[in-house]
N, C-alpha and C positions, 0 to 999 in steps of 0.2 A: 703393681702388687709387691708388698714387701714380706720378707721373712723375719722371725723373731729369733735371735740367737742369745742364748743365755749363757755367760761365762760363769764358771764355778771357781773360786778361790778356795783352795783346800788348806786350812790351817792345821799345823802339825803339833808343835809342842808349845807354842804361844800365840797369842792373838793381838799382840802389840805392834807387830811388824807391818810395814806398809804391804798392800797388796802387790802382786806382780804387775810390772808396768806394761809387760808385752801386750797383755789383754787391752788395756787403756789405748794403745795405739791402733790395734787391730779394731777395737770397736769404733774408734773415731772413723776409720777408714770405711768400715761397712756403713756407718751412718751416713757418711759422705755420699755414699751411692744408694741411699734410700731404704736402708733396712733398720729394723729396730733391734736394738741391743741393750740387754740388761746385765747386771751383774750381782751375785750374791757370795757371801763368805759362808763357809761351812765351818763354824767354831769348833774348838776342840771339845767343848762340853755337850755339842749337839751332834747326833748321829743320823742314820738312814731315815727315820720317820720326819726329822725335820727336813731333809732334802726332798723326800717325795712329796711333802705337803707344799713346798715351794713350787715345784714342778707342776703340780696339779693346778695350782692357783694361776700359774703364768702361762702355762701352754706353750712352751717353745717349739720351735721347729727344729732347732739343733742345739745340742749341748756342746760347750767347748771348755777345755781345761789347758792351762799352761802348766806344765809339770816339772819342777826340779826333780833329782833323785830322792830328796827328802820328803817330797810330797807324793811320790809314786805309790808307796804302799798304801797309804790311805785312800788316795784317789782310786787304785784298784779296786779296793774293798767296796767303796761306795758305789762305784759304777758297775761292777759284777753283781751286787744286790740290786740296783736299778734295773738291770737287764731282765731279771726274773718277772719284773711287774710292768714294764712298758718297753716299747720299741722305737723310742725317739732315738735318732742317730746321734752319736757322740764322737767328737773329733779330739785328739790330744796333740799339743805341740809343745815347744819349749826344749830345754835341754835333754831331758831324760827320754822322751820319744824321738827325738833327732838322732841320738846316739845308741839307744837300745830299741830301734823300731820293731824288731821280731819279737821282743819280749812283750812289748805293748800290745801287738796286734794279736798276739797268741791268747789274750784275755778276752772272755766274751762280752766284756762291758764297752769295748772299744771298736769302731768300724772304720776309722780313718785317723792317720796320724799325718802332721805336717812336717817335713823335713826343712829346716832352715827358716828363712823368712816366710812370713805368712800373709802379709796384707794382700797381694794380689791373688795369691793361691786360695785363700779362704773366700774370697768374694767370688771366684769362679766356682768353687764348691757349693756356695749357698745357692747361687743363681742356677747351677745344674740340678740340684735337689728341688729347688723350686719349680722348675720347668716340668719335672716328672718323667724326664727321659729315662729310659731303662734299656740296656745298663748304662750307667753312667760313663761318659766318655774319660779317656785318660787325662788328668789334670797334673801338670808340672808341679812338684813338691809335696802332691797329696798322695799318700800311699793307702789304698783301699784294702781291707781284709780280703784275702784270698787272691789279690792281684800281685803282678810284678812290682817291683820297686820303680818308682817313677823317675823320670829325668828331673833335673833341677832347672828351674828357670834362673836367668841372670839376677843378680843382686839389684835391689832398687836403688839405682845410682844417684837420682835427683831427691835426696832425703829432704830438702826444703819444700818439696811439693807435697809432703805427707801432712796430713791435719795434725793438730795438736792433740796430745793425749786426752782421752775422755776422763775428766777428773772424778766423775761421779763413781767410776770403778775402783778409785783409790781411797784408801783411808788416810786422809791428810789433816788431823785437827790442828787447831791452834795456828792456822797460816804456814805450815811447814810443807813445802813444795818439793818434789822430787823430779829432777830433769836429767835427761840423756843428751848430750851434745854431740855424741858420735855413735857409730856402730862399728863394732871390731876393736881388736887389740893386737898390735903387730909384734909383741913380745912372745917368745916360745916356752913359757913356762909349763913344764910337764904335768904339773897338777891342777892346771886350770883348763876348762872347756872353751873358754873364750877363743884361744888361739886355734881350735879345732874348727871353729867355723871357717878360718881362712883355709884350712887344709881340706874341708869338705867341698868349699867352692872351687879353690885352686886346683884340686886334684881331679876335677871334672870337666876340664876344658876351660875356654875363655869365657867365664861367667860374670865377669866384672870385678871390681876391686872391692873386697868385703869391708876394708877400712875406709869409712867415709865420715866426713864431720860437717855438721850444719854451719851455716853461716852465722855471724855474729848477729845480724838482724833479726834472722829467723828464730834464735834463742831468746833474744830480747823481746820479740813480738809475742812469744808464748808467755814469758814472764809478765809483760804488760797485760796480756788476756787474763792470767790469772789474778793479778791485782785487782783488775777491773771487775771481774765476776765474783770472785771469792775474797781472800785477804792473802797478804805476802808478808811474812814475817821472819822467815828463815828458808834457805834454799840448800838443798842436799843434792849434789851432782853426783849421778850414779856412774859415770864413766869408770871403766877399769883403771884407766891412767888419764887423768884429765890434763896432765902436764906435758903431754907430748905436743910436738909443734909449738915450740916456745913463742914464735911469731903470732900465731893465733891466741895464744894464752895472754901475751903482753898487750895486743890490741883490745881483747876481751876486757882486761882489768881497766884499761883507760876509759872505755865506754860504760862499763858496769857502774863505776863509782860515780859517773856523771848522772846515769839515768835511774839508779837504785841505791838506796842507802839500807841495804838488806843484808845481814850477815850470811855466810854460807860456808859449807863443808865440802871436801873433796878427797878423792884417793890419788896417790902419786906414787911413783917408784923414786927411790933415793937418787938414782943416777940420772933423773930428768929434771931436777931442780937446781937452781943456783941461787945465790944470796940476792942478785938483782931480781931474779923472777919472785922470790919470796918476797921481797919487799914490795913488789907490785901487787902481788895478790894480798898481802896484808892492807896495803893503801886501798885497794878495791873492797875490803870487808871480809876477807877470808878469816874465819874464827877457828877452824880446825882441820887438820890434814891427817889421814890414816896413811901409813907406809906398812907395805907388806915386807916384813924383815924375814920372816918364815923359819930361818935356822940361823944359829951361832956358828954352824960348822962350814968353812969354806969348801970343804970337799963335797958335802952334800949339795950346798948351793950350785957348785960348778958342775959335778958330775951327774947328779940325781935330778935335780930341779931346773938346770939350765938358767941358772940366775948368777951370772959371774960378776957379782959385785964384791967388793972388798968391805971389810968390816970397817974400815976408815971412811969410805963413801957414805955408809948408812949412819955413822956417828956424826959425820960432818952435816948430813941432811937434817937429822933431828935437832942437833945443835943449833943450825942455823934458823931452822923453823921457830924454835923457841925464842931465839934472839930477835926475831921479826915480830914477836907478839902473837904468834899462831900457837894454838894448842897442838902438840904432836901425840898422835896415838900409833901404837906399833901393834902388829899382829904377828904371832909365831905359831908354828906347828910342832908337835911332837909325835913320835912313832912312825917316822918317814920310812920309805923301804930302804934297807941297808943301813938304817941308823944304828949307832951304838950308844952305850951309856956315856961314853966320852964326848959324843956329838952333842948329846941333850945337856951335859954340863956346860959345853962351849955356849949353848944357847942361853942359859942362865947367867953366864958370864958376860955375854954381849948386852943383855938386857941391863946389867948394873952399869955399864959403860954408857948406854944410850941415855938412860935416865929420861924415858919419855913421861909426858903428864899422864898418861893412861895406857894400858896394854892389855891384850887378850892373847890366850892360848887356846889352841884347838888341837885335838888328836886327829891325825891324818885319816881321811876316809877316801878311797880310790873311787872317783866318780868316772862312770861310764863315758867313753868317748875320749878320756885324756890318755897321755902316753903313760903315766904312772899306773893307770888302771890296767893297760896291756902288759907292762912290766910285772906288776903283781901277778897277773895270770901266768905269764911264762915262769916266773920263779915259784909258783905253787904257794904263794903267801896268802892267798884267799881260802876260806873254808868251803866245803862243797855246797853248803847252803848258802853262799853269800847273797844270791839273788832276793832270798827270802827275808834276810835282815835289814831292819829299818836303818836309816841312816842317823848316826849321832857322832858328835865330837868330843865326847868325854870317856868313850871306850874304844879300843882298838879292836878291829876285826881281823888284822893280820897275824899270821904266825910265822916268826922270823927265828932263825937258829940263833942270831947274834944278840937279840933283845926280846926279853919276854913281855907278853901282855901287862903282867904284874909291875915290871918295872916302868912301863909306859904310864899306866895308871897312877903309880906312885909319883911319878914326875908331875902328872897333871895336878894331883893333890897338892904337892909342893907349889906349883904355880898359884892355886887358889890361896894358899896360906901367904904366899909373898904378896899378892894383889891386896889381900885383906890388910896386911901389914902397911903397904903403901897408902891405901886410903885412910886408915886409922891414924897413921902419923900425920897425914896431912889434914885430918879435920877433928883431931882429938881436943884442941882448944876450944872449937866452936860449938861441939855438941855435947850433950849430957850422955851418961852412961848408958841410958835406955835407947837414946838416938844411935849411939854408936853400935849397940847390939842390933838394931834395926838395919844399919848400914852393913853389917857383917852378914846377917841373914839374906839381905838382897843381893849382895855381891856373890853369895854361894848360890842362890837361886839362878842368878843370870848365868854363872859358869856352868851349871849342870844343864841349862837349856841350850848349851852349844851344840 
């Protein structure tokens, strides 16, 4: 006997992004054990009636959501409305439920949350619900409403044994595939929740190594599977830092270029690349690398963000990337805790020195679970209603004595203008005046969706 699980992908400000990849792995694991899994997106332009109709048509036994903090507010509203008309059990996992579990369970629309990894835990919950046993037995990683916080189970060590992601839950048009080759990130960046999973597992006893990487053959087998069943024209590697363990990366490059002639992109840290490694990546088909620069202030990088890289290291990485024929994209943040107007000016100065092919700026938002979130609480930088505010990256929610919200937003507007100028200078000879205006509109729209 099988259960039917319906994953809900909650769109927020845009519908062009790929769906959350976590549910695709969970769905594959549940299917491997005989259960039926479906997935639907809740588009921005659709509301509760759309969701209600889908649920009535599909009749799932369990609803599941993977929620970031950005998705949390809309997800909460939809699930609370659903609770008024049906009693289907609902579970939420992902970053926000893992690091704000009490907040999620306080809402009437949620019955369970999953802390950390979910494959084994979700399967155990599905089978317990299917059995009809009452009350439900304690399940590690699964926190039930009204119950005590559960123990965590060890991380899934043998990641090669996990089934490939269920691609039908992902929106991947035109042969663009999204792949993760590892779980976990070893770096201590205080603004990122990835490191917090290490602390979540490491702080609760010997639960295994949260940083794990798939074998080359396992990654290539998934790519072959995609090429055989769908199509494969471009690969986006989703790892927080693809370029750690350079021996793994070099071997990957050697084999990838022999078995696949498909361009790909990845994320890297400037202090994890060398000219030799970049040459190998270029030879294998790497078309684009995104570097998290974050701030031009050495003080902020060192003291606030725990990213003790020099300007010279980052400039060299971007320069070498372009030299090897790979497009270099850089990301920056504005409005960081304890940032000053002088720090923001250093960021714009570093941008001029880096000369990337493309770049993005975001206004800092303190995500639950991160060290900077806790720091903002301790410094009283957050407003009293911060839990009710939606996540966005073009307006600051912090109140800091040394830097006003208006100054942060003025710097963000300056970024938009700099990026417009960058693209117009680059394409003005190839495009008509009407096309240039369309590019300007598109760039501004994309920036405001941050």
